[in-house]
C-alpha positions, 0 to 999 in steps of 0.5 A: 500500500502506498503511503506517500503521494503528491498532487498539484493544481493551477488556478485561484482558490476554489473550494470544490477543486481543493476538495477534489485534489485532496480526495485524489491525494487520499486515493493516491496515498492509499488512505489516511496520512499523518502529515500533508505539506501544502504550498500555496501562492500568496493569493490563497492567504485569505482562504488558508483556514478553509483550504487547510480544513478541506485538505484535512477532511477530504484528504484524511490527513491528521496535520497540514503544514505549509506556507506561501510561495511565489512559485511552486514545485511538484513532480519535476515541474516548477510553476514560476507564475500564476496561482495554485497549490502543491500537496505532498502526503508523507507517511510510513508504517513506523513514521510519526511527525511532531509539529512545533510552532515557533513564535518570535516572542519565544525567541526574544525571551529565549535563554538559549538551549533550555528554551528550545529543549523545553519547547520540543519536549521529548521529541528525538527526531531523525531530522527537522523540517522548518518553515518560517515567515521572514517578515515575522521571525528571525530565522538566523538567530533561531537556527543558531540557537536550535543548532546548539540545542539539537546538534547533528540533527539536519534541518531542511526547509525554506522561508515563505515568499511573497509580499509582506501582507500576503506571506504566511506559514500555517499549521492546520487553521492557525497562522504561525510565525514559523514551525519546525516539524520533527520526523521520526520513523523515516530516514531523511536525507538532506541535499544542498546545492549552493550553485557556486564554484571556487575561483582564485586560491584558497587563503587563510583569514589572518585579520578580521573583525565580525563580518569584515575581512581585512587580510587573507594570508599576507594580502588585503582581502580586496586584493585577493578578490581582485586577483580572483576576478582577473583570473576569470575569462572575459565571458565570466567577467561579464556575468560576474556582477552580483554573482561573486561570493565568499566561501568559508571552508568547514575544515582546513584539513582538505587538500583539494577544496570542492563546492560542497566544502564551503559555506557560501556567503554574500559579499556585501561590500568592498573597499579598495582603500582599506583592502576590506571585504564585508561578507554575510557571515562571521569568519574566524581567524585561521579559517580558509576563505575562497572566493566563489562564482555563481553561474548556471553551469556551476549550479547545474553541475553541482546539483547533478553531482548532489543528486547522483550522490543520493542515488548511491543510497540504492533506494528510490525515495518515498517522497521529497520536499524541494526548497529552491531559491526564487532566484534560480529557475528561469532567472539563472538557468534560462528556463523553468523546472531545472531543479525539480526536473533534475530531481525527478530525472536522476532519482526517478519518479516519486511524489514531490512538492515544494516552493520557490523560497526567499531563503533556504535552510539546510546543512553544510559542513555538518551544521544547519544554515540559512542560504540564498540562491540554493536548492535544498531538498529533503528525501524521505525513505521508509526506515525499513528500506535496505541501502 
């Protein structure tokens, strides 16, 4: 009996169409489901309570969690425009899913690890799935504390997208600032592709203050950036504006760095006079930093590599959730459905849903981070699957 299924629809909110889709989801899943992930376009916000109730009742689903996205994904397809919704029912014989709502007020009053341990109670998951409203919840601060409270547990997810007044995260009929869902009884494999490749040379951070890097090795950070840029081809230079980043290595004990070895962070500014480069992260003295270039070739190559590595699991996933940056898609690759299409092409046909995010959550070098211009994916496997 099937336990996972996905359905998507295009068009504005229509209660009858939602009921039809929910019934289709129930039939495809083979009956009741513990959880359904639901992603909707922003125009559905006035109808979220009714929408979620229909999915629960007609889909025979215990809990519905989801958020808004300016674009949706489902089974190899990314819809970048228009209205609609994408549903994914996930279950397995031994599976359980614990939904924990997140409040900005809780974060503001947090005392650190104990706050989040108390909130999560006895939940000991294989992985976390998280959704958050970036207009209401400080995800970066929360994730830093959550990592300390629950080390070595992957967290995969995304930040809801849309205009401020039409962005929402929901759990059944409740609008929440954010939520985190603990997955037990299923294996969850996180996939993260940041879409960059190293340029220039890997250098040691020798002088930095907060997020300002002054020196790399014996050279000013700006000089190293300039040198990396000059090493590009004319074509690469022409497309480099807005596509240069800083990569912070997770470890220095690597002879030949490759894309997955770096946490990619934005370059926020650079001063040729002082030689300083400001980045969207906090480097440590002695850490390796290498500048990075984001382009469609690098993003395509890395995503394919990440997916092919997942094939080595030896078992087709029961389901997947795809959290892809809204800045990827046709804007980066020249056509829609690149990330979702490769997910299906390489891993095979399986139930999948997701949305185009304003920020992505996923582990890099053994720690969960907020990303941009990234594809983050959760692959679900029946815990009884042989690998």
